Each structure stands twice: as C-alpha cells, then as structure tokens.
All heavy atoms as TSV, in Angstrom:
chain	resi	resn	atom	element	x	y	z
A	1	MET	N	N	7.369	40.757	-43.883
A	1	MET	CA	C	7.228	41.927	-43.008
A	1	MET	C	C	8.551	42.700	-43.171
A	1	MET	O	O	9.587	42.015	-43.152
A	1	MET	CB	C	7.154	41.369	-41.599
A	1	MET	CG	C	7.108	42.514	-40.612
A	1	MET	SD	S	7.012	42.034	-38.801
A	1	MET	CE	C	5.904	40.722	-38.783
A	2	SER	N	N	8.452	43.924	-43.354
A	2	SER	CA	C	9.604	44.723	-43.468
A	2	SER	C	C	10.309	45.003	-42.181
A	2	SER	O	O	9.715	44.697	-41.130
A	2	SER	CB	C	9.237	46.136	-44.111
A	2	SER	OG	O	8.488	46.872	-43.233
A	3	THR	N	N	11.456	45.468	-42.201
A	3	THR	CA	C	12.262	45.777	-41.020
A	3	THR	C	C	11.443	46.946	-40.196
A	3	THR	O	O	11.497	46.796	-38.971
A	3	THR	CB	C	13.676	46.366	-41.454
A	3	THR	OG1	O	14.317	45.379	-42.127
A	3	THR	CG2	C	14.519	46.638	-40.187
A	4	LYS	N	N	10.965	47.882	-40.921
A	4	LYS	CA	C	10.236	48.949	-40.334
A	4	LYS	C	C	9.099	48.472	-39.463
A	4	LYS	O	O	8.690	48.840	-38.344
A	4	LYS	CB	C	9.758	49.942	-41.305
A	4	LYS	CG	C	8.997	51.138	-40.783
A	4	LYS	CD	C	8.507	52.099	-41.888
A	4	LYS	CE	C	7.727	53.287	-41.292
A	4	LYS	NZ	N	7.235	54.172	-42.273
A	5	GLU	N	N	8.190	47.514	-40.193
A	5	GLU	CA	C	7.101	46.935	-39.502
A	5	GLU	C	C	7.574	46.167	-38.269
A	5	GLU	O	O	6.836	46.106	-37.184
A	5	GLU	CB	C	6.290	46.108	-40.506
A	5	GLU	CG	C	5.636	46.837	-41.570
A	5	GLU	CD	C	5.023	45.933	-42.645
A	5	GLU	OE1	O	5.670	44.855	-42.879
A	5	GLU	OE2	O	4.026	46.317	-43.223
A	6	ALA	N	N	8.617	45.382	-38.378
A	6	ALA	CA	C	9.029	44.548	-37.266
A	6	ALA	C	C	9.524	45.482	-36.111
A	6	ALA	O	O	9.191	45.025	-35.029
A	6	ALA	CB	C	10.305	43.668	-37.746
A	7	ARG	N	N	10.107	46.492	-36.441
A	7	ARG	CA	C	10.593	47.498	-35.358
A	7	ARG	C	C	9.342	48.002	-34.635
A	7	ARG	O	O	9.336	48.173	-33.410
A	7	ARG	CB	C	11.383	48.607	-35.892
A	7	ARG	CG	C	12.052	49.406	-34.868
A	7	ARG	CD	C	12.820	50.522	-35.510
A	7	ARG	NE	N	14.018	50.019	-36.259
A	7	ARG	CZ	C	14.160	50.393	-37.484
A	7	ARG	NH1	N	13.446	51.277	-38.118
A	7	ARG	NH2	N	15.220	49.888	-38.219
A	8	GLN	N	N	8.323	48.399	-35.488
A	8	GLN	CA	C	7.036	49.031	-34.896
A	8	GLN	C	C	6.385	47.982	-34.015
A	8	GLN	O	O	5.944	48.387	-32.875
A	8	GLN	CB	C	6.107	49.420	-35.953
A	8	GLN	CG	C	6.657	50.710	-36.753
A	8	GLN	CD	C	5.746	51.019	-37.824
A	8	GLN	OE1	O	5.017	50.141	-38.504
A	8	GLN	NE2	N	5.763	52.349	-38.197
A	9	ARG	N	N	6.302	46.762	-34.422
A	9	ARG	CA	C	5.747	45.729	-33.530
A	9	ARG	C	C	6.555	45.504	-32.330
A	9	ARG	O	O	5.954	45.254	-31.144
A	9	ARG	CB	C	5.639	44.381	-34.396
A	9	ARG	CG	C	4.633	44.451	-35.404
A	9	ARG	CD	C	4.420	43.138	-36.103
A	9	ARG	NE	N	3.136	42.874	-36.330
A	9	ARG	CZ	C	2.636	41.605	-36.670
A	9	ARG	NH1	N	3.417	40.648	-36.768
A	9	ARG	NH2	N	1.323	41.426	-36.866
A	10	ALA	N	N	7.843	45.398	-32.442
A	10	ALA	CA	C	8.635	45.275	-31.276
A	10	ALA	C	C	8.556	46.363	-30.269
A	10	ALA	O	O	8.451	46.163	-29.010
A	10	ALA	CB	C	10.110	45.006	-31.746
A	11	THR	N	N	8.423	47.622	-30.804
A	11	THR	CA	C	8.270	48.767	-29.820
A	11	THR	C	C	6.876	48.799	-29.143
A	11	THR	O	O	6.887	48.966	-28.047
A	11	THR	CB	C	8.445	50.053	-30.732
A	11	THR	OG1	O	9.813	50.116	-31.264
A	11	THR	CG2	C	8.282	51.288	-29.878
A	12	ALA	N	N	5.878	48.444	-29.846
A	12	ALA	CA	C	4.576	48.329	-29.329
A	12	ALA	C	C	4.472	47.294	-28.248
A	12	ALA	O	O	3.922	47.439	-27.271
A	12	ALA	CB	C	3.529	48.128	-30.378
A	13	LYS	N	N	5.186	46.154	-28.509
A	13	LYS	CA	C	5.140	44.968	-27.550
A	13	LYS	C	C	5.817	45.491	-26.302
A	13	LYS	O	O	5.367	45.168	-25.224
A	13	LYS	CB	C	5.823	43.748	-28.153
A	13	LYS	CG	C	5.801	42.593	-27.329
A	13	LYS	CD	C	6.396	41.383	-28.052
A	13	LYS	CE	C	6.451	40.224	-27.110
A	13	LYS	NZ	N	7.112	39.140	-27.742
A	14	TYR	N	N	7.102	46.015	-26.457
A	14	TYR	CA	C	7.773	46.601	-25.312
A	14	TYR	C	C	7.019	47.607	-24.579
A	14	TYR	O	O	6.971	47.509	-23.305
A	14	TYR	CB	C	9.171	47.145	-25.804
A	14	TYR	CG	C	9.888	47.903	-24.712
A	14	TYR	CD1	C	10.642	47.160	-23.736
A	14	TYR	CD2	C	9.838	49.319	-24.616
A	14	TYR	CE1	C	11.336	47.799	-22.743
A	14	TYR	CE2	C	10.587	49.945	-23.563
A	14	TYR	CZ	C	11.228	49.221	-22.680
A	14	TYR	OH	O	11.974	49.823	-21.689
A	15	GLU	N	N	6.465	48.583	-25.201
A	15	GLU	CA	C	5.587	49.645	-24.454
A	15	GLU	C	C	4.474	49.119	-23.841
A	15	GLU	O	O	4.112	49.550	-22.719
A	15	GLU	CB	C	5.177	50.677	-25.496
A	15	GLU	CG	C	6.411	51.600	-25.897
A	15	GLU	CD	C	5.918	52.747	-26.790
A	15	GLU	OE1	O	4.789	52.752	-27.109
A	15	GLU	OE2	O	6.878	53.516	-27.158
A	16	ALA	N	N	3.763	48.107	-24.336
A	16	ALA	CA	C	2.595	47.434	-23.710
A	16	ALA	C	C	2.965	46.766	-22.431
A	16	ALA	O	O	2.225	46.830	-21.403
A	16	ALA	CB	C	1.894	46.527	-24.638
A	17	LYS	N	N	4.195	46.226	-22.441
A	17	LYS	CA	C	4.676	45.444	-21.229
A	17	LYS	C	C	5.250	46.394	-20.177
A	17	LYS	O	O	4.994	46.192	-18.949
A	17	LYS	CB	C	5.864	44.549	-21.677
A	17	LYS	CG	C	5.966	43.232	-20.956
A	17	LYS	CD	C	7.060	42.395	-21.291
A	17	LYS	CE	C	6.889	41.746	-22.617
A	17	LYS	NZ	N	7.914	40.867	-23.043
A	18	LYS	N	N	5.849	47.504	-20.541
A	18	LYS	CA	C	6.552	48.435	-19.776
A	18	LYS	C	C	5.652	49.635	-19.158
A	18	LYS	O	O	6.008	50.151	-18.139
A	18	LYS	CB	C	7.737	48.910	-20.502
A	18	LYS	CG	C	8.666	49.898	-19.735
A	18	LYS	CD	C	9.669	49.231	-18.956
A	18	LYS	CE	C	10.696	50.247	-18.478
A	18	LYS	NZ	N	11.251	49.822	-17.144
A	19	TYR	N	N	4.694	50.025	-19.936
A	19	TYR	CA	C	4.115	51.399	-19.496
A	19	TYR	C	C	2.535	51.169	-19.468
A	19	TYR	O	O	1.949	50.471	-20.159
A	19	TYR	CB	C	4.318	52.421	-20.592
A	19	TYR	CG	C	5.795	52.755	-20.752
A	19	TYR	CD1	C	6.598	52.286	-21.916
A	19	TYR	CD2	C	6.441	53.540	-19.746
A	19	TYR	CE1	C	7.923	52.655	-21.942
A	19	TYR	CE2	C	7.743	53.847	-19.852
A	19	TYR	CZ	C	8.556	53.366	-20.958
A	19	TYR	OH	O	9.886	53.671	-21.119
A	20	ASP	N	N	1.914	51.960	-18.569
A	20	ASP	CA	C	0.477	52.196	-18.614
A	20	ASP	C	C	0.249	53.443	-19.441
A	20	ASP	O	O	1.126	54.370	-19.384
A	20	ASP	CB	C	0.008	52.379	-17.309
A	20	ASP	CG	C	0.006	51.099	-16.318
A	20	ASP	OD1	O	-0.223	50.011	-17.034
A	20	ASP	OD2	O	0.260	51.191	-15.139
A	21	LYS	N	N	-0.826	53.539	-20.086
A	21	LYS	CA	C	-1.159	54.761	-20.871
A	21	LYS	C	C	-2.490	55.313	-20.371
A	21	LYS	O	O	-3.366	54.622	-19.944
A	21	LYS	CB	C	-1.252	54.453	-22.259
A	21	LYS	CG	C	0.134	53.970	-22.852
A	21	LYS	CD	C	0.077	53.717	-24.400
A	21	LYS	CE	C	1.274	53.193	-24.928
A	21	LYS	NZ	N	1.137	52.909	-26.304
A	22	THR	N	N	-2.589	56.603	-20.540
A	22	THR	CA	C	-3.952	57.286	-20.245
A	22	THR	C	C	-4.018	58.432	-21.189
A	22	THR	O	O	-3.105	58.856	-21.853
A	22	THR	CB	C	-3.891	57.781	-18.742
A	22	THR	OG1	O	-5.233	58.183	-18.448
A	22	THR	CG2	C	-2.922	58.951	-18.510
A	23	LEU	N	N	-5.271	58.954	-21.200
A	23	LEU	CA	C	-5.539	60.108	-22.150
A	23	LEU	C	C	-5.683	61.296	-21.246
A	23	LEU	O	O	-6.360	61.296	-20.276
A	23	LEU	CB	C	-6.828	59.824	-22.890
A	23	LEU	CG	C	-7.420	60.945	-23.725
A	23	LEU	CD1	C	-6.498	61.285	-24.917
A	23	LEU	CD2	C	-8.841	60.692	-24.168
A	24	LEU	N	N	-4.939	62.349	-21.660
A	24	LEU	CA	C	-5.055	63.669	-20.984
A	24	LEU	C	C	-5.787	64.635	-21.870
A	24	LEU	O	O	-5.474	64.855	-23.023
A	24	LEU	CB	C	-3.629	64.202	-20.820
A	24	LEU	CG	C	-3.632	65.566	-20.158
A	24	LEU	CD1	C	-4.098	65.605	-18.692
A	24	LEU	CD2	C	-2.144	65.936	-20.123
A	25	ARG	N	N	-6.881	65.176	-21.403
A	25	ARG	CA	C	-7.770	66.163	-22.144
A	25	ARG	C	C	-7.520	67.535	-21.529
A	25	ARG	O	O	-7.652	67.843	-20.311
A	25	ARG	CB	C	-9.233	65.781	-21.988
A	25	ARG	CG	C	-9.565	64.473	-22.642
A	25	ARG	CD	C	-11.030	64.236	-22.492
A	25	ARG	NE	N	-11.410	62.870	-22.726
A	25	ARG	CZ	C	-11.800	62.448	-23.943
A	25	ARG	NH1	N	-11.780	63.207	-24.991
A	25	ARG	NH2	N	-12.075	61.166	-24.196
A	26	LEU	N	N	-7.159	68.576	-22.605
A	26	LEU	CA	C	-6.936	69.812	-22.194
A	26	LEU	C	C	-7.841	70.688	-22.994
A	26	LEU	O	O	-8.103	70.402	-24.134
A	26	LEU	CB	C	-5.462	70.177	-22.310
A	26	LEU	CG	C	-4.364	69.468	-21.676
A	26	LEU	CD1	C	-3.089	69.807	-22.052
A	26	LEU	CD2	C	-4.517	69.736	-20.158
A	27	GLU	N	N	-8.109	71.951	-22.525
A	27	GLU	CA	C	-8.889	72.834	-23.233
A	27	GLU	C	C	-8.055	73.301	-24.451
A	27	GLU	O	O	-6.811	73.260	-24.415
A	27	GLU	CB	C	-9.151	74.071	-22.513
A	27	GLU	CG	C	-10.291	73.816	-21.399
A	27	GLU	CD	C	-10.683	75.034	-20.577
A	27	GLU	OE1	O	-10.131	76.124	-20.851
A	27	GLU	OE2	O	-11.322	74.896	-19.563
A	28	LYS	N	N	-8.692	73.634	-25.587
A	28	LYS	CA	C	-8.017	74.009	-26.793
A	28	LYS	C	C	-7.006	75.118	-26.475
A	28	LYS	O	O	-7.327	76.074	-25.704
A	28	LYS	CB	C	-9.012	74.525	-27.886
A	28	LYS	CG	C	-9.831	73.574	-28.479
A	28	LYS	CD	C	-8.928	72.883	-29.636
A	28	LYS	CE	C	-9.788	71.953	-30.438
A	28	LYS	NZ	N	-9.097	71.195	-31.340
A	29	GLY	N	N	-5.912	75.011	-27.009
A	29	GLY	CA	C	-4.725	76.015	-26.837
A	29	GLY	C	C	-3.862	75.778	-25.618
A	29	GLY	O	O	-2.790	76.205	-25.480
A	30	ARG	N	N	-4.440	74.967	-24.685
A	30	ARG	CA	C	-3.655	74.719	-23.352
A	30	ARG	C	C	-2.394	73.803	-23.692
A	30	ARG	O	O	-1.382	74.026	-23.087
A	30	ARG	CB	C	-4.587	74.114	-22.418
A	30	ARG	CG	C	-4.037	73.982	-21.010
A	30	ARG	CD	C	-3.937	75.273	-20.241
A	30	ARG	NE	N	-3.107	75.300	-19.116
A	30	ARG	CZ	C	-3.393	74.930	-17.925
A	30	ARG	NH1	N	-4.610	74.603	-17.579
A	30	ARG	NH2	N	-2.551	74.903	-16.895
A	31	LEU	N	N	-2.547	72.908	-24.533
A	31	LEU	CA	C	-1.442	71.972	-24.849
A	31	LEU	C	C	-0.222	72.727	-25.317
A	31	LEU	O	O	0.875	72.354	-24.838
A	31	LEU	CB	C	-1.873	70.896	-25.821
A	31	LEU	CG	C	-0.862	69.890	-26.232
A	31	LEU	CD1	C	-0.385	69.045	-24.967
A	31	LEU	CD2	C	-1.451	68.926	-27.239
A	32	ALA	N	N	-0.416	73.607	-26.174
A	32	ALA	CA	C	0.740	74.426	-26.575
A	32	ALA	C	C	1.464	75.218	-25.492
A	32	ALA	O	O	2.616	75.205	-25.417
A	32	ALA	CB	C	0.160	75.508	-27.669
A	33	ASP	N	N	0.581	75.696	-24.527
A	33	ASP	CA	C	1.269	76.295	-23.393
A	33	ASP	C	C	2.060	75.385	-22.601
A	33	ASP	O	O	3.165	75.680	-22.074
A	33	ASP	CB	C	0.214	77.016	-22.467
A	33	ASP	CG	C	-0.644	78.027	-23.136
A	33	ASP	OD1	O	-0.066	78.715	-24.141
A	33	ASP	OD2	O	-1.631	78.461	-22.730
A	34	VAL	N	N	1.404	74.122	-22.320
A	34	VAL	CA	C	2.156	73.091	-21.506
A	34	VAL	C	C	3.502	72.648	-22.193
A	34	VAL	O	O	4.505	72.489	-21.491
A	34	VAL	CB	C	1.158	71.929	-21.088
A	34	VAL	CG1	C	1.935	70.835	-20.403
A	34	VAL	CG2	C	-0.007	72.417	-20.318
A	35	LYS	N	N	3.270	72.399	-23.432
A	35	LYS	CA	C	4.543	71.926	-24.179
A	35	LYS	C	C	5.611	73.031	-24.191
A	35	LYS	O	O	6.795	72.695	-23.986
A	35	LYS	CB	C	4.180	71.723	-25.687
A	35	LYS	CG	C	3.491	70.438	-25.894
A	35	LYS	CD	C	3.274	70.175	-27.426
A	35	LYS	CE	C	2.661	68.852	-27.724
A	35	LYS	NZ	N	2.355	68.701	-29.223
A	36	ALA	N	N	5.208	74.270	-24.313
A	36	ALA	CA	C	6.213	75.314	-24.251
A	36	ALA	C	C	6.977	75.456	-22.970
A	36	ALA	O	O	8.075	75.681	-22.885
A	36	ALA	CB	C	5.575	76.711	-24.672
A	37	HIS	N	N	6.147	75.235	-21.867
A	37	HIS	CA	C	6.680	75.355	-20.465
A	37	HIS	C	C	7.597	74.202	-20.326
A	37	HIS	O	O	8.762	74.400	-19.759
A	37	HIS	CB	C	5.610	75.326	-19.527
A	37	HIS	CG	C	6.068	75.385	-18.091
A	37	HIS	ND1	N	6.554	76.537	-17.455
A	37	HIS	CD2	C	6.376	74.372	-17.191
A	37	HIS	CE1	C	7.038	76.235	-16.258
A	37	HIS	NE2	N	6.846	74.962	-16.075
A	38	ALA	N	N	7.198	72.925	-20.707
A	38	ALA	CA	C	8.075	71.765	-20.605
A	38	ALA	C	C	9.457	72.032	-21.361
A	38	ALA	O	O	10.542	71.698	-20.902
A	38	ALA	CB	C	7.352	70.589	-21.085
A	39	GLU	N	N	9.321	72.539	-22.563
A	39	GLU	CA	C	10.553	72.807	-23.371
A	39	GLU	C	C	11.464	73.700	-22.714
A	39	GLU	O	O	12.661	73.627	-22.611
A	39	GLU	CB	C	10.041	73.353	-24.683
A	39	GLU	CG	C	11.192	73.382	-25.712
A	39	GLU	CD	C	10.725	73.729	-27.121
A	39	GLU	OE1	O	10.023	72.873	-27.620
A	39	GLU	OE2	O	11.038	74.792	-27.589
A	40	LYS	N	N	10.885	74.886	-22.001
A	40	LYS	CA	C	11.714	75.847	-21.278
A	40	LYS	C	C	12.425	75.220	-20.121
A	40	LYS	O	O	13.479	75.638	-19.901
A	40	LYS	CB	C	10.858	76.944	-20.800
A	40	LYS	CG	C	10.547	78.006	-21.844
A	40	LYS	CD	C	10.085	79.339	-21.238
A	40	LYS	CE	C	8.603	79.253	-21.140
A	40	LYS	NZ	N	8.018	80.567	-20.515
A	41	GLN	N	N	11.886	74.145	-19.581
A	41	GLN	CA	C	12.460	73.455	-18.444
A	41	GLN	C	C	13.423	72.322	-18.882
A	41	GLN	O	O	13.981	71.671	-18.151
A	41	GLN	CB	C	11.334	72.781	-17.595
A	41	GLN	CG	C	10.337	73.731	-17.069
A	41	GLN	CD	C	10.952	74.825	-16.222
A	41	GLN	OE1	O	11.804	74.621	-15.322
A	41	GLN	NE2	N	10.704	76.157	-16.531
A	42	GLY	N	N	13.505	72.196	-20.277
A	42	GLY	CA	C	14.423	71.137	-20.864
A	42	GLY	C	C	13.872	69.706	-20.736
A	42	GLY	O	O	14.587	68.775	-20.585
A	43	GLU	N	N	12.441	69.715	-20.704
A	43	GLU	CA	C	11.803	68.315	-20.563
A	43	GLU	C	C	10.960	68.111	-21.761
A	43	GLU	O	O	10.518	68.981	-22.437
A	43	GLU	CB	C	10.817	68.414	-19.297
A	43	GLU	CG	C	11.650	68.540	-17.931
A	43	GLU	CD	C	10.739	68.612	-16.785
A	43	GLU	OE1	O	9.988	69.577	-16.762
A	43	GLU	OE2	O	10.721	67.691	-15.937
A	44	SER	N	N	10.728	66.793	-21.854
A	44	SER	CA	C	9.578	66.429	-22.824
A	44	SER	C	C	8.313	66.634	-22.116
A	44	SER	O	O	8.173	66.883	-20.962
A	44	SER	CB	C	9.764	64.889	-23.171
A	44	SER	OG	O	9.433	64.065	-22.020
A	45	LEU	N	N	7.208	66.537	-22.934
A	45	LEU	CA	C	5.871	66.875	-22.377
A	45	LEU	C	C	5.601	65.720	-21.430
A	45	LEU	O	O	5.083	66.011	-20.282
A	45	LEU	CB	C	4.816	66.826	-23.537
A	45	LEU	CG	C	3.400	66.879	-23.133
A	45	LEU	CD1	C	3.089	68.177	-22.335
A	45	LEU	CD2	C	2.457	66.835	-24.275
A	46	ASN	N	N	5.912	64.456	-21.724
A	46	ASN	CA	C	5.707	63.374	-20.736
A	46	ASN	C	C	6.463	63.560	-19.508
A	46	ASN	O	O	5.932	63.310	-18.416
A	46	ASN	CB	C	5.978	62.075	-21.399
A	46	ASN	CG	C	5.609	60.902	-20.631
A	46	ASN	OD1	O	4.368	60.586	-20.576
A	46	ASN	ND2	N	6.521	60.129	-20.017
A	47	GLY	N	N	7.714	63.902	-19.668
A	47	GLY	CA	C	8.559	64.027	-18.608
A	47	GLY	C	C	8.102	65.163	-17.570
A	47	GLY	O	O	8.044	64.920	-16.362
A	48	PHE	N	N	7.522	66.162	-18.175
A	48	PHE	CA	C	6.933	67.265	-17.391
A	48	PHE	C	C	5.680	66.852	-16.657
A	48	PHE	O	O	5.566	67.048	-15.380
A	48	PHE	CB	C	6.599	68.528	-18.244
A	48	PHE	CG	C	5.859	69.549	-17.490
A	48	PHE	CD1	C	6.363	70.381	-16.496
A	48	PHE	CD2	C	4.504	69.676	-17.755
A	48	PHE	CE1	C	5.710	71.199	-15.812
A	48	PHE	CE2	C	3.762	70.609	-17.051
A	48	PHE	CZ	C	4.336	71.439	-16.161
A	49	VAL	N	N	4.866	66.089	-17.293
A	49	VAL	CA	C	3.621	65.600	-16.696
A	49	VAL	C	C	3.928	64.689	-15.537
A	49	VAL	O	O	3.311	64.787	-14.479
A	49	VAL	CB	C	2.668	64.994	-17.804
A	49	VAL	CG1	C	1.551	64.320	-17.127
A	49	VAL	CG2	C	2.139	66.124	-18.733
A	50	VAL	N	N	4.832	63.785	-15.797
A	50	VAL	CA	C	5.244	62.819	-14.792
A	50	VAL	C	C	5.751	63.565	-13.545
A	50	VAL	O	O	5.495	63.257	-12.423
A	50	VAL	CB	C	6.123	61.746	-15.297
A	50	VAL	CG1	C	6.779	60.927	-14.208
A	50	VAL	CG2	C	5.380	60.906	-16.230
A	51	ARG	N	N	6.610	64.527	-13.797
A	51	ARG	CA	C	7.297	65.280	-12.727
A	51	ARG	C	C	6.274	65.973	-11.930
A	51	ARG	O	O	6.239	66.044	-10.658
A	51	ARG	CB	C	8.334	66.240	-13.205
A	51	ARG	CG	C	9.083	67.051	-12.027
A	51	ARG	CD	C	10.232	67.845	-12.611
A	51	ARG	NE	N	9.809	68.910	-13.558
A	51	ARG	CZ	C	9.448	70.132	-13.240
A	51	ARG	NH1	N	9.235	70.404	-12.026
A	51	ARG	NH2	N	9.047	70.991	-14.212
A	52	ALA	N	N	5.302	66.600	-12.585
A	52	ALA	CA	C	4.164	67.399	-11.980
A	52	ALA	C	C	3.413	66.467	-11.050
A	52	ALA	O	O	2.996	66.811	-9.851
A	52	ALA	CB	C	3.315	68.063	-12.979
A	53	ILE	N	N	3.057	65.322	-11.583
A	53	ILE	CA	C	2.238	64.410	-10.787
A	53	ILE	C	C	3.067	63.915	-9.566
A	53	ILE	O	O	2.531	63.876	-8.421
A	53	ILE	CB	C	1.886	63.118	-11.621
A	53	ILE	CG1	C	0.885	63.580	-12.751
A	53	ILE	CG2	C	1.394	62.031	-10.871
A	53	ILE	CD1	C	0.585	62.453	-13.716
A	54	ASP	N	N	4.380	63.572	-9.736
A	54	ASP	CA	C	5.191	63.074	-8.575
A	54	ASP	C	C	5.212	64.144	-7.580
A	54	ASP	O	O	5.203	63.904	-6.333
A	54	ASP	CB	C	6.536	62.730	-9.089
A	54	ASP	CG	C	6.592	61.379	-9.933
A	54	ASP	OD1	O	5.535	60.707	-9.882
A	54	ASP	OD2	O	7.566	61.099	-10.540
A	55	GLU	N	N	5.530	65.392	-7.975
A	55	GLU	CA	C	5.690	66.570	-6.971
A	55	GLU	C	C	4.368	66.808	-6.246
A	55	GLU	O	O	4.402	67.064	-5.059
A	55	GLU	CB	C	6.187	67.798	-7.755
A	55	GLU	CG	C	7.630	67.663	-8.189
A	55	GLU	CD	C	8.219	68.908	-8.802
A	55	GLU	OE1	O	7.404	69.817	-8.988
A	55	GLU	OE2	O	9.342	68.931	-9.249
A	56	THR	N	N	3.267	66.733	-6.939
A	56	THR	CA	C	1.958	66.904	-6.258
A	56	THR	C	C	1.694	65.897	-5.341
A	56	THR	O	O	1.193	66.072	-4.268
A	56	THR	CB	C	0.897	67.057	-7.395
A	56	THR	OG1	O	1.208	68.080	-8.293
A	56	THR	CG2	C	-0.557	67.281	-6.762
A	57	ILE	N	N	1.897	64.648	-5.682
A	57	ILE	CA	C	1.672	63.510	-4.686
A	57	ILE	C	C	2.597	63.649	-3.565
A	57	ILE	O	O	2.080	63.478	-2.355
A	57	ILE	CB	C	1.868	62.185	-5.360
A	57	ILE	CG1	C	0.876	61.950	-6.432
A	57	ILE	CG2	C	1.980	61.041	-4.347
A	57	ILE	CD1	C	1.036	60.689	-7.354
A	58	GLU	N	N	3.837	63.985	-3.683
A	58	GLU	CA	C	4.707	64.140	-2.585
A	58	GLU	C	C	4.272	65.351	-1.636
A	58	GLU	O	O	4.260	65.234	-0.378
A	58	GLU	CB	C	6.161	64.534	-3.078
A	58	GLU	CG	C	7.191	64.573	-2.079
A	58	GLU	CD	C	8.558	64.763	-2.706
A	58	GLU	OE1	O	8.957	64.055	-3.645
A	58	GLU	OE2	O	9.320	65.651	-2.045
A	59	ARG	N	N	3.852	66.468	-2.280
A	59	ARG	CA	C	3.393	67.515	-1.526
A	59	ARG	C	C	2.123	67.208	-0.804
A	59	ARG	O	O	1.956	67.528	0.425
A	59	ARG	CB	C	3.144	68.682	-2.439
A	59	ARG	CG	C	2.747	70.037	-1.741
A	59	ARG	CD	C	2.531	71.246	-2.602
A	59	ARG	NE	N	1.340	70.923	-3.497
A	59	ARG	CZ	C	1.313	70.958	-4.720
A	59	ARG	NH1	N	2.484	71.292	-5.529
A	59	ARG	NH2	N	0.185	70.709	-5.517
A	60	ASP	N	N	1.155	66.588	-1.398
A	60	ASP	CA	C	-0.140	66.251	-0.838
A	60	ASP	C	C	0.071	65.250	0.272
A	60	ASP	O	O	-0.542	65.286	1.264
A	60	ASP	CB	C	-1.111	65.578	-1.843
A	60	ASP	CG	C	-1.598	66.640	-2.696
A	60	ASP	OD1	O	-1.342	67.777	-2.634
A	60	ASP	OD2	O	-2.307	66.255	-3.854
A	61	ASN	N	N	1.073	64.244	0.202
A	61	ASN	CA	C	1.287	63.265	1.243
A	61	ASN	C	C	1.939	63.952	2.486
A	61	ASN	O	O	1.786	63.485	3.557
A	61	ASN	CB	C	2.171	62.153	0.743
A	61	ASN	CG	C	1.491	61.204	-0.175
A	61	ASN	OD1	O	0.188	61.105	-0.102
A	61	ASN	ND2	N	2.182	60.521	-0.931
A	62	GLY	N	N	2.538	65.068	2.290
A	62	GLY	CA	C	3.169	65.813	3.381
A	62	GLY	C	C	2.189	66.536	4.193
A	62	GLY	O	O	2.445	66.857	5.398
A	63	LYS	N	N	0.977	66.661	3.748
A	63	LYS	CA	C	-0.170	67.388	4.385
A	63	LYS	C	C	-0.875	66.466	5.437
A	63	LYS	O	O	-1.507	66.945	6.303
A	63	LYS	CB	C	-1.231	67.816	3.409
A	63	LYS	CG	C	-0.712	68.957	2.603
A	63	LYS	CD	C	-1.849	69.483	1.570
A	63	LYS	CE	C	-1.374	70.532	0.673
A	63	LYS	NZ	N	-2.435	70.896	-0.270
A	64	GLU	N	N	-0.597	65.125	5.300
A	64	GLU	CA	C	-1.297	64.184	6.199
A	64	GLU	C	C	-0.840	64.240	7.651
A	64	GLU	O	O	0.291	64.525	7.910
A	64	GLU	CB	C	-1.186	62.767	5.612
A	64	GLU	CG	C	-1.887	62.599	4.332
A	64	GLU	CD	C	-1.720	61.326	3.632
A	64	GLU	OE1	O	-0.928	60.524	4.147
A	64	GLU	OE2	O	-2.247	61.178	2.596
C-alpha cells in the first residue's frame, strides 16, 4: 500500500467516525450561486450550510 492510499484510508476512517454525511440536492445552477455567496462571506460551502442550519434552528426555537 502506498503512502497516498494509507493517507486516504486513514482520512476516510476518521471522517466516518467524526462526521455524519447527507446529500443536498439543488436545482441546476443554484450550487454556483450558493458557493459564490459562501465565498463572499469568507466561508467554505460546508461552513456556510452549517451556519445557515444553525441560525435557522436558533431562530425557529425562539418562536416557541
């Protein structure tokens, strides 16, 4: 096994232990808009999505 393969396996093992994953489906062209917005905010796409979810949950919980 090469070093590259070992690194990939170690990364996959770590991610499987540390993170849950889901698939996000957007209409064609929408992903580019979301990525551009996240970049303007200085965030990764994932960081932006997580922040959007967290802020929405916080806002929705305040309505109760």
